Backbone bond lengths (Angstrom), bond angles and torsions (degrees), N, CA, C in turn:
res aa  C-N    CA-C-N  psi(-1)  N-CA   C-N-CA  omega(-1)  CA-C   N-CA-C  phi
1 D - - - 1.468 - - 1.529 112.51 -
2 G 1.311 117.48 2.52 1.454 121.30 179.26 1.512 114.56 78.84
3 I 1.338 118.10 5.02 1.462 122.48 -178.98 1.520 109.59 -109.98
4 Q 1.324 117.10 128.23 1.461 120.72 178.11 1.519 108.47 -84.55
5 G 1.330 115.60 80.89 1.454 121.88 -179.40 1.514 112.16 -95.23
6 R 1.321 116.48 -164.52 1.463 121.77 -172.67 1.530 113.08 -64.09
7 M 1.345 117.49 -38.26 1.464 119.47 -179.82 1.531 110.85 -67.98
8 T 1.335 116.42 -39.13 1.467 120.00 176.60 1.521 110.49 -65.20
9 I 1.331 116.73 -42.69 1.466 120.59 179.16 1.529 110.38 -60.77
10 A 1.336 117.11 -42.34 1.469 120.77 178.82 1.523 110.76 -62.86
11 A 1.338 116.99 -39.58 1.462 120.65 179.50 1.523 110.98 -67.23
12 I 1.344 117.04 -40.01 1.465 120.68 177.80 1.523 110.61 -63.68
13 T 1.340 116.35 -43.62 1.469 120.80 179.36 1.523 110.85 -61.03
14 K 1.329 117.89 -43.41 1.468 121.66 178.54 1.527 111.02 -63.14
15 F 1.336 117.01 -42.40 1.466 121.03 177.83 1.530 110.34 -60.39
16 Q 1.330 116.65 -44.72 1.469 120.29 179.92 1.517 111.36 -62.57
17 T 1.344 116.70 -39.16 1.467 121.13 178.32 1.517 110.79 -68.10
18 D 1.324 116.67 -46.39 1.468 121.17 -179.15 1.523 112.25 -61.22
19 K 1.344 116.20 -34.29 1.464 121.01 -178.09 1.531 112.31 -93.07
20 N 1.357 116.24 3.10 1.471 121.00 -178.80 1.531 111.94 52.77
21 L 1.336 115.71 43.34 1.456 119.93 -179.94 1.523 110.17 -80.68
22 S 1.318 115.62 136.02 1.462 121.06 176.78 1.527 107.81 -90.75
23 V 1.349 116.02 101.83 1.462 120.65 -177.84 1.523 109.86 -126.36
24 Q 1.315 115.75 146.38 1.460 120.61 -178.68 1.522 112.03 -77.02
25 Y 1.352 115.97 -31.78 1.463 120.62 -176.44 1.528 109.58 -125.82
26 P 1.340 118.25 85.68 1.475 121.00 179.86 1.532 111.49 -55.32
27 G 1.322 115.36 137.78 1.460 120.42 179.51 1.509 114.11 91.98
28 T 1.342 117.49 -5.78 1.461 120.44 177.39 1.528 109.81 -110.17
29 L 1.318 115.57 161.46 1.461 120.97 -176.95 1.521 110.41 -101.25
30 G 1.333 115.96 93.93 1.451 121.79 174.78 1.519 110.32 -102.25
31 P 1.337 118.00 -178.68 1.462 121.65 -177.69 1.523 114.07 -55.98
32 T 1.343 118.22 -39.43 1.463 120.87 -178.54 1.527 111.36 -62.62
33 T 1.328 116.02 -47.04 1.468 120.47 -179.11 1.524 111.24 -68.58
34 L 1.334 117.16 -41.32 1.459 120.11 179.35 1.526 111.03 -62.12
35 T 1.331 116.84 -40.02 1.460 120.12 177.94 1.520 110.88 -62.50
36 A 1.339 116.28 -42.70 1.473 120.43 179.21 1.523 111.38 -64.33
37 L 1.332 116.35 -28.95 1.465 121.37 178.13 1.524 112.76 -86.16
38 G 1.332 116.21 -9.53 1.455 120.00 -178.04 1.515 113.22 75.12
39 I 1.352 116.01 31.04 1.464 121.60 -177.59 1.522 109.56 -114.84
40 S 1.331 116.70 141.62 1.457 121.74 178.39 1.517 111.00 -65.94
41 S 1.326 116.40 144.73 1.467 120.97 178.85 1.525 112.18 -66.68
42 A 1.348 117.38 -9.57 1.471 120.08 176.32 1.519 111.25 -62.32
43 A 1.347 116.86 -18.43 1.464 120.77 179.48 1.520 112.01 -65.88
44 L 1.341 117.09 -13.51 1.461 121.23 -179.03 1.526 112.67 -86.69
45 S 1.336 118.18 3.09 1.455 119.96 -172.08 1.525 112.90 -62.98
46 I 1.331 118.09 -32.56 1.455 121.58 177.90 1.523 108.69 -117.45
47 P 1.344 118.23 113.41 1.470 120.09 -179.20 1.519 111.25 -66.45
48 P 1.338 117.25 156.30 1.465 120.49 -171.72 1.518 114.85 -61.12
49 W 1.347 118.88 -33.06 1.466 119.62 -179.17 1.535 111.05 -69.24
50 V 1.322 116.75 -30.76 1.464 119.82 176.00 1.528 109.86 -73.87
51 A 1.340 116.55 -41.36 1.459 119.91 178.21 1.532 110.77 -59.11
52 L 1.335 116.86 -40.71 1.464 120.36 177.70 1.527 110.54 -66.26
53 A 1.325 117.17 -44.32 1.466 120.79 179.70 1.528 111.08 -59.21
54 Q 1.334 116.63 -37.41 1.464 120.13 -178.98 1.531 111.91 -62.35
55 T 1.330 116.75 -30.63 1.470 119.32 -178.79 1.524 112.12 -72.08
56 K 1.329 117.31 -11.87 1.478 121.50 -178.84 1.530 112.34 -104.28
57 M 1.325 116.43 8.75 1.456 120.78 -179.00 1.530 111.31 -55.08
58 G 1.332 115.20 134.82 1.446 121.31 175.52 1.510 115.00 92.07
59 L 1.337 118.12 -14.04 1.464 118.85 179.66 1.526 109.88 -62.28
60 N 1.320 115.52 128.68 1.465 122.32 -177.66 1.523 109.52 -106.98
61 E 1.329 115.95 141.94 1.464 120.51 -174.47 1.524 113.74 -66.05
62 V 1.323 117.99 -20.33 1.471 121.73 177.98 1.523 110.68 -101.87
63 R 1.311 116.48 -57.54 1.468 120.94 -176.78 1.533 112.47 -61.08
64 D 1.343 116.39 -39.55 1.467 121.72 -176.17 1.520 111.32 -113.09
65 N 1.325 115.95 34.96 1.461 120.87 -171.21 1.525 112.91 -56.10
66 K 1.337 117.93 -46.31 1.462 120.58 -177.08 1.519 112.14 -66.21
67 V 1.334 116.48 -43.13 1.468 120.76 -179.97 1.523 110.07 -65.82
68 L 1.324 116.53 -44.95 1.460 120.96 -179.35 1.519 110.60 -65.01
69 S 1.325 117.53 -44.17 1.468 121.11 179.08 1.523 111.23 -60.67
70 A 1.335 117.18 -41.09 1.464 121.32 179.40 1.521 110.60 -63.44
71 F 1.334 117.13 -39.73 1.463 120.04 178.11 1.519 110.86 -65.27
72 L 1.325 117.37 -44.25 1.461 120.44 -177.74 1.525 112.13 -65.31
73 K 1.324 116.78 -20.11 1.464 121.12 176.82 1.529 112.50 -91.80
74 S 1.333 117.66 -6.49 1.465 120.87 -172.73 1.522 113.91 -69.08
75 D 1.345 117.04 -12.75 1.461 119.92 176.17 1.525 111.62 -90.44
76 G 1.345 116.55 6.19 1.462 120.72 178.54 1.503 114.45 90.31
77 S 1.331 117.77 0.64 1.462 120.54 -178.83 1.525 110.58 -86.73
78 T 1.310 115.26 161.51 1.457 121.68 174.93 1.518 107.89 -100.67
79 V 1.327 116.31 123.05 1.456 119.65 -175.66 1.519 110.45 -125.25
80 G 1.329 114.09 164.20 1.446 119.95 176.12 1.516 111.38 -96.68
81 D 1.301 115.74 -171.04 1.458 122.75 -178.06 1.532 109.30 -73.13
82 P 1.368 118.68 117.86 1.467 119.49 -178.86 1.522 113.99 -63.64
83 S 1.354 117.68 -18.17 1.462 118.83 177.58 1.524 111.77 -77.08
84 K 1.353 116.27 -9.54 1.467 120.31 -177.73 1.529 112.70 -119.38
85 L 1.340 117.26 -5.39 1.462 121.03 -176.54 1.533 110.65 -127.42
86 P 1.344 117.57 152.07 1.463 120.45 173.65 1.539 109.08 -75.64
87 W 1.323 117.31 99.69 1.463 121.54 -165.70 1.532 114.89 -100.10
88 C 1.331 118.14 12.55 1.468 119.13 -179.59 1.526 111.42 -60.30
89 G 1.343 117.06 -41.59 1.456 120.61 179.57 1.509 112.68 -69.07
90 D 1.330 116.80 -34.40 1.458 120.73 177.11 1.527 110.18 -65.88
91 F 1.339 117.20 -38.75 1.464 121.56 178.36 1.529 110.46 -63.56
92 V 1.325 116.99 -46.66 1.466 121.12 178.69 1.526 110.10 -61.61
93 E 1.333 116.49 -45.48 1.466 120.56 179.86 1.524 111.12 -58.96
94 T 1.324 118.00 -46.31 1.458 121.13 -177.38 1.524 111.15 -63.05
95 C 1.336 117.20 -45.66 1.468 120.26 -179.75 1.526 111.69 -60.57
96 I 1.328 116.58 -39.14 1.462 119.86 -178.81 1.527 110.62 -77.66
97 A 1.317 117.99 -43.88 1.470 120.96 -176.99 1.526 111.95 -63.88
98 V 1.330 117.86 -36.76 1.460 121.18 -179.29 1.526 111.06 -70.34
99 T 1.328 117.27 -39.31 1.469 120.75 -175.05 1.525 113.93 -94.54
100 L 1.335 117.27 -19.57 1.478 121.69 178.91 1.530 108.78 -131.03
101 P 1.339 118.14 72.90 1.468 120.39 -172.89 1.527 114.71 -64.57
102 H 1.332 118.25 -14.88 1.470 120.35 179.57 1.531 112.71 -96.91
103 E 1.325 116.74 1.09 1.458 120.21 -178.41 1.532 110.62 -75.97
104 P 1.339 118.16 125.25 1.469 119.89 175.79 1.519 110.20 -62.33
105 M 1.331 116.40 132.47 1.457 120.52 -178.45 1.524 110.63 -103.03
106 I 1.310 115.25 160.28 1.457 120.88 -179.83 1.526 110.24 -83.56
107 T 1.325 115.69 164.70 1.456 121.45 173.10 1.520 109.35 -82.71
108 N 1.321 116.87 136.70 1.460 123.71 179.02 1.533 112.35 53.42
109 P 1.341 116.45 74.35 1.475 119.79 179.68 1.519 113.63 -66.29
110 Y 1.353 117.60 -16.26 1.462 120.16 179.81 1.527 111.19 -65.79
111 W 1.333 117.44 -31.13 1.462 120.33 178.62 1.524 107.47 -82.90
112 A 1.333 116.28 100.57 1.461 121.93 -168.65 1.530 113.44 -54.99
113 L 1.323 117.26 -36.52 1.468 119.42 -177.18 1.526 112.21 -67.01
114 N 1.345 117.94 -18.06 1.464 119.99 175.10 1.522 112.11 -63.66
115 W 1.330 117.09 -22.33 1.469 120.33 -179.52 1.523 112.69 -67.89
116 L 1.325 117.47 -11.26 1.466 120.14 173.67 1.519 111.82 -67.87
117 K 1.356 116.95 -11.31 1.467 122.10 178.08 1.530 111.59 -99.23
118 F 1.328 117.89 -1.66 1.458 122.12 -174.57 1.529 111.82 -79.46
119 G 1.349 116.34 142.09 1.456 121.78 168.74 1.512 114.90 54.04
120 I 1.340 114.65 -134.39 1.465 120.91 -178.93 1.530 109.25 -118.69
121 E 1.317 115.58 156.21 1.463 120.71 -177.70 1.522 111.51 -80.35
122 I 1.324 115.77 142.01 1.461 122.98 173.96 1.531 106.97 -118.71
123 P 1.347 118.53 128.60 1.471 118.81 177.83 1.526 110.75 -59.29
124 E 1.330 117.12 135.31 1.462 120.72 -177.85 1.521 112.04 -61.41
125 G 1.317 117.12 -27.97 1.459 120.26 179.10 1.510 113.54 -81.99
126 K 1.343 116.95 -3.20 1.465 121.02 -179.74 1.525 110.51 -132.44
127 P 1.338 117.24 60.67 1.464 119.80 -177.50 1.523 112.01 -67.55
128 V 1.324 115.93 149.90 1.457 121.75 176.86 1.529 108.55 -125.06
129 M 1.330 115.52 158.50 1.454 120.23 -179.81 1.528 110.77 -58.50
130 G 1.330 116.62 128.59 1.457 121.32 176.74 1.508 114.99 87.45
131 A 1.339 118.02 3.12 1.462 119.24 176.95 1.524 109.62 -60.06
132 I 1.328 115.33 147.07 1.461 120.69 177.88 1.518 107.27 -92.58
133 G 1.327 116.06 116.59 1.456 120.86 -178.74 1.515 111.24 -99.93
134 V 1.324 116.00 146.03 1.464 122.31 178.48 1.522 108.25 -126.16
135 A 1.330 115.62 122.45 1.460 120.92 179.13 1.514 110.09 -116.35
136 T 1.310 115.79 157.49 1.462 121.31 177.52 1.523 109.70 -98.79
137 R 1.330 115.94 152.49 1.461 122.79 174.60 1.520 107.50 -152.66
138 N 1.311 117.05 167.34 1.463 120.86 177.48 1.527 109.48 -60.37
139 G 1.332 116.07 122.80 1.458 120.52 177.73 1.512 114.91 87.56
140 G 1.339 118.76 3.62 1.456 118.75 179.52 1.506 112.78 161.85
141 G 1.336 115.25 -134.12 1.455 119.41 -177.32 1.509 110.84 -153.28
142 H 1.319 115.48 -171.62 1.459 122.65 178.97 1.521 107.60 -147.28
143 V 1.353 117.21 142.02 1.462 121.66 -179.88 1.519 108.68 -127.98
144 F 1.331 116.30 146.25 1.462 121.41 -170.19 1.533 109.68 -162.13
145 F 1.339 115.36 174.84 1.461 121.73 175.11 1.530 108.97 -104.82
146 V 1.321 116.68 133.54 1.466 121.78 176.85 1.533 108.27 -85.10
147 I 1.346 116.09 124.83 1.467 119.56 178.12 1.531 111.78 -122.11
148 G 1.322 116.96 -0.26 1.455 121.72 177.67 1.514 109.69 -179.32
149 H 1.334 116.67 175.62 1.467 119.69 176.55 1.525 109.77 -167.34
150 D 1.334 114.34 163.24 1.461 121.86 171.97 1.524 107.65 -134.82
151 Q 1.303 117.12 -162.86 1.464 119.83 -175.18 1.519 113.14 -58.94
152 N 1.337 117.12 -38.88 1.463 120.58 -171.79 1.521 115.41 -115.10
153 F 1.330 117.38 -15.13 1.462 120.40 -172.49 1.527 112.49 -132.70
154 F 1.339 115.52 145.17 1.460 120.94 162.87 1.520 107.28 -88.28
155 H 1.326 116.89 143.71 1.461 122.22 174.64 1.525 105.51 -97.69
156 I 1.329 116.06 118.23 1.460 119.44 -165.05 1.526 112.31 -122.07
157 L 1.317 114.50 138.30 1.460 122.82 173.76 1.519 106.65 -108.84
158 G 1.332 116.53 122.56 1.452 118.02 -177.45 1.513 112.78 -164.65
159 G 1.320 114.75 174.60 1.447 122.16 177.12 1.519 111.18 -97.59
160 N 1.322 115.83 162.37 1.464 122.61 179.32 1.525 111.86 59.01
161 Q 1.317 116.34 33.25 1.459 122.24 173.06 1.526 106.56 -103.62
162 S 1.317 116.39 107.87 1.470 121.91 -169.86 1.530 109.65 55.84
163 N 1.344 115.17 38.38 1.473 124.35 175.65 1.523 113.70 69.09
164 S 1.334 118.11 16.06 1.459 121.14 -177.16 1.524 110.76 -140.58
165 V 1.337 115.11 172.03 1.463 121.19 166.22 1.518 105.73 -83.54
166 S 1.320 117.12 119.14 1.463 119.93 -173.07 1.524 110.64 -152.85
167 I 1.322 114.77 172.10 1.461 122.11 172.19 1.523 107.10 -112.36
168 E 1.325 116.52 123.88 1.454 122.08 179.33 1.522 109.81 -137.14
169 K 1.317 116.53 -178.08 1.461 122.13 177.81 1.522 109.26 -106.86
170 M 1.336 116.36 137.20 1.455 122.07 178.72 1.520 109.42 -118.52
171 D 1.315 117.24 122.43 1.463 121.82 177.62 1.530 109.18 -57.50
172 K 1.316 116.50 125.63 1.466 120.25 -177.03 1.523 112.36 -61.36
173 S 1.332 117.11 -24.95 1.465 119.25 -179.68 1.521 112.01 -68.47
174 R 1.334 117.84 -17.92 1.465 121.64 179.03 1.527 112.44 -86.55
175 V 1.307 117.66 -13.16 1.469 121.02 -170.91 1.526 110.71 -83.68
176 A 1.339 115.24 124.58 1.464 121.41 -177.93 1.523 112.70 -90.82
177 G 1.326 117.61 -17.61 1.459 119.18 -179.93 1.517 112.19 174.29
178 L 1.341 115.06 160.66 1.460 122.95 175.55 1.524 108.78 -122.69
179 R 1.320 116.78 140.42 1.459 122.28 -179.73 1.532 109.45 -129.85
180 Y 1.331 116.57 170.14 1.468 121.39 179.92 1.522 107.98 -150.83
181 P 1.347 117.71 144.14 1.470 119.64 179.96 1.529 112.30 -56.06
182 S 1.315 115.76 144.60 1.474 120.75 -178.56 1.517 112.36 -85.93
183 T 1.351 118.42 -11.12 1.467 121.56 -175.77 1.516 112.43 -111.36
184 Y 1.332 117.44 20.18 1.463 121.06 179.46 1.519 108.93 -136.58
185 P 1.343 117.86 140.03 1.478 119.55 -177.49 1.528 112.09 -58.55
186 K 1.313 116.35 125.20 1.470 120.79 178.16 1.524 109.73 -78.48
187 P 1.336 118.27 133.85 1.464 120.49 178.11 1.523 111.55 -57.85
188 D 1.331 115.62 145.71 1.460 120.85 178.80 1.521 111.95 -84.53
189 T 1.320 116.24 -17.88 1.457 119.65 -175.26 1.528 111.56 -107.13
190 V 1.322 114.97 141.50 1.470 121.50 176.91 1.522 108.81 -77.69
191 L 1.329 116.92 143.95 1.461 121.04 177.25 1.526 110.17 -59.99
192 P 1.330 118.20 127.51 1.466 119.30 174.22 1.532 109.83 -73.46
193 F 1.317 116.36 161.66 1.462 120.05 174.65 1.525 109.92 -60.34
194 S 1.324 115.91 143.90 1.451 121.38 178.03 1.529 108.88 -136.19
195 V 1.330 116.08 167.33 1.454 121.51 -179.12 1.517 109.12 -108.48
196 F 1.326 116.85 126.13 1.465 122.13 175.99 1.514 107.12 -142.26
197 T 1.317 116.43 126.22 1.464 120.98 -173.96 1.529 112.42 -104.43
198 G 1.333 117.40 15.78 1.457 120.76 -179.40 1.516 112.87 -69.91
199 K 1.321 115.80 179.25 1.457 121.97 -176.30 1.531 111.67 -74.42
200 I 1.302 115.72 156.64 1.467 122.65 176.20 1.535 107.88 -83.51
201 S 1.304 116.70 131.58 1.468 121.20 -178.23 1.523 109.98 -69.93
202 T 1.323 115.25 123.77 1.461 121.23 176.89 1.524 112.40 -133.89
203 D 1.355 117.47 -14.04 1.471 121.35 -175.40 1.519 109.08 -122.88
204 E 1.338 115.85 97.58 1.470 120.53 -178.10 1.519 110.97 -126.01
205 A 1.306 118.12 14.93 1.469 121.59 -176.70 1.518 110.67 -89.36
């Protein structure tokens, strides 16, 4: 199905064990495992949590309430109605928990600013594909995945952006920090500047 979920992770872990591969993060696809599989390392360009998030593009908290609610529960958590709650943190949590089941999660993912405690820190001036970004707003914050950037904006994929899963632009001056999972290989290269003409994110409540 193109999603690196729990069954795929289990199969990767078994392959690594069977081949006696020395890997830092069992169950993930790093250069050592890709080489053993005969696959180019270019396959690592989009991390699995971003690939999963992309499959939910366009889901609206009202129009697609049942489908969206079912997805947010797919990591085994108990969630409320996304049409009544700020669900950006729940979306990020679900995408990461489903694809990285060994990743330590934060307490209360609904409070977006708590994501500043997640994983490892990424310098804001050196963003990488799939970094978890945390922005501030009146009354709280917003959390999302970084998939690109330019001089003034991060290009962000996230939930509860205009009440949907969407890609928008986030003013870099609003961003309080970038994080990255601790159980997945961090890219060695910084994201190059890219062009995105979408709307600027202003409605994340």
